[in-house]
C-alpha positions in Angstrom: 120.7 107.6 114.6 124.3 107.3 113.5 126.1 110.6 112.6 127.0 110.7 108.9 130.4 112.3 109.5 133.0 111.9 112.3 136.4 113.5 112.4 138.3 111.9 115.2 141.7 111.0 116.7 140.5 107.6 118.0 140.5 104.5 115.9 137.2 102.9 114.7 135.8 99.4 114.8 134.6 98.5 111.3 132.2 95.8 112.4 130.6 98.1 115.0 130.3 100.9 112.5 128.7 98.7 109.8 126.3 97.1 112.3 125.1 100.5 113.5 124.6 101.8 110.0 122.8 98.7 108.9 120.5 98.7 112.0 119.1 102.1 111.0 117.1 100.7 108.1 115.6 97.3 107.5 115.4 97.9 103.8 119.2 97.6 103.5 120.2 94.7 101.3 123.8 95.8 100.7 126.6 97.5 102.7 129.7 98.5 100.9 132.7 99.9 102.8 136.2 101.1 102.2 138.9 101.4 104.9 142.0 103.3 104.1 145.2 102.7 106.0 148.3 104.8 106.5 150.9 103.3 104.2 154.5 103.9 103.5 154.4 104.8 99.8 158.2 104.3 99.8 158.3 100.9 101.5 159.7 97.8 99.9 159.2 94.3 101.2 162.4 92.6 102.2 162.6 88.9 101.5 161.3 87.1 104.6 160.3 90.3 106.4 156.7 90.1 107.7 156.1 93.9 107.2 157.2 96.6 104.8 160.5 98.3 105.6 160.7 102.0 104.5 161.3 105.6 105.6 157.8 106.8 106.5 157.6 106.8 110.3 154.4 108.6 110.8 151.7 110.7 109.1 150.2 113.7 110.7 146.8 114.9 109.6 145.3 118.4 110.2 141.9 119.8 109.3 139.7 122.9 109.9 137.0 121.8 112.4 133.6 122.6 111.2 134.6 123.3 107.6 135.8 119.7 107.1 132.6 118.2 108.4 130.5 120.6 106.3 132.5 119.7 103.2 132.0 115.9 103.8 128.3 116.4 104.5 128.0 118.1 101.1 129.8 115.1 99.5 127.3 112.7 101.1 124.4 114.9 99.9 125.9 114.7 96.4 126.1 110.9 96.6 122.5 110.6 97.8 121.5 112.7 94.8 123.5 110.6 92.3 122.9 107.0 93.6 120.0 105.0 94.9 121.5 104.7 98.4 119.9 104.8 101.8 122.7 106.1 104.0 126.4 106.9 104.1 129.0 107.2 106.9 132.4 108.8 106.7 135.0 108.6 109.5 138.3 110.3 109.0 141.0 110.3 111.6 143.3 113.2 112.3 146.4 113.7 114.4 149.5 111.5 114.5 149.2 108.1 112.8 151.6 105.3 112.1 152.0 103.0 109.1 149.2 100.4 109.0 146.8 102.5 111.2 143.3 102.9 109.9 142.8 106.4 108.6 139.4 106.6 106.8 136.1 104.7 106.6 133.5 105.2 103.9 130.4 103.0 104.3 127.3 103.1 102.2 123.9 101.2 102.4 121.4 100.5 99.6 119.0 97.9 98.4 121.5 96.4 96.0 125.3 96.1 95.9 125.9 98.0 92.6 124.7 101.4 93.9 126.6 100.9 97.2 129.9 100.1 95.4 129.5 103.1 93.1 128.6 105.5 95.8 131.4 104.3 98.1 133.9 104.8 95.3 132.5 108.2 94.4 132.7 109.3 98.0 136.3 108.2 98.3 137.3 109.9 95.1 135.5 113.1 96.2 137.0 112.8 99.7 140.6 112.5 98.4 140.3 115.7 96.3 137.8 118.0 98.0 137.9 117.4 101.8 140.1 120.0 103.5 142.8 117.8 105.1 146.5 118.4 105.2 149.0 115.5 105.5 152.6 115.6 106.7 154.9 112.6 106.4 157.7 112.2 108.9 160.7 110.3 107.7 164.3 110.0 109.1 165.2 112.9 106.8 162.5 115.1 108.3 158.9 116.1 107.8 157.3 117.2 104.5 153.7 118.1 103.5 152.2 115.6 101.0 151.0 117.1 97.8 147.8 116.2 96.0 148.2 113.8 93.1 147.1 114.2 89.5 145.7 110.6 89.7 143.3 111.7 92.5 142.0 114.6 90.3 141.6 112.1 87.4 139.6 109.7 89.5 137.2 112.6 90.4 136.9 113.6 86.8 135.4 110.3 85.8 132.4 111.3 87.8 132.1 114.5 85.7 133.5 116.6 88.5 136.6 118.9 88.1 139.4 119.4 90.6 142.7 121.1 90.2 144.4 120.3 93.4 147.5 118.5 92.1 150.7 119.9 90.8 152.6 118.6 87.9 153.8 115.4 89.7 
């Protein structure tokens, strides 16, 4: 059986993760996944440049082992209670990551795509606001902790859940 939650430094293989999740249950008719990558929110594409050019050099993620996994397990339980899904898998990387590195995977199985899409989006919104992770961006000017965003709280609110993580920015 595939674990529902994994917090790890190593990268993950999307295809292998989805195959393992799908293989658990022959009733599965839909698998929805979301893969988040480290991005340079300040990057601007230069004409003719194949990749963004910007100041973010790396992102460092920290968490509280045990507490983080428990929090995400509760999120998955909430999704199982809200949506007609069979299973969910969340992988979140920690440690030092570079722009374009994979940072998070949320995968959901169900009989039909609608429930999988909704549950996947619900889990990602919940994850962005409620999971105990701390992010530090490293730029040429130095390092700074990344604040929660009001838009993340608003995304969670559409599910009828309240969060007050973000400051006024």
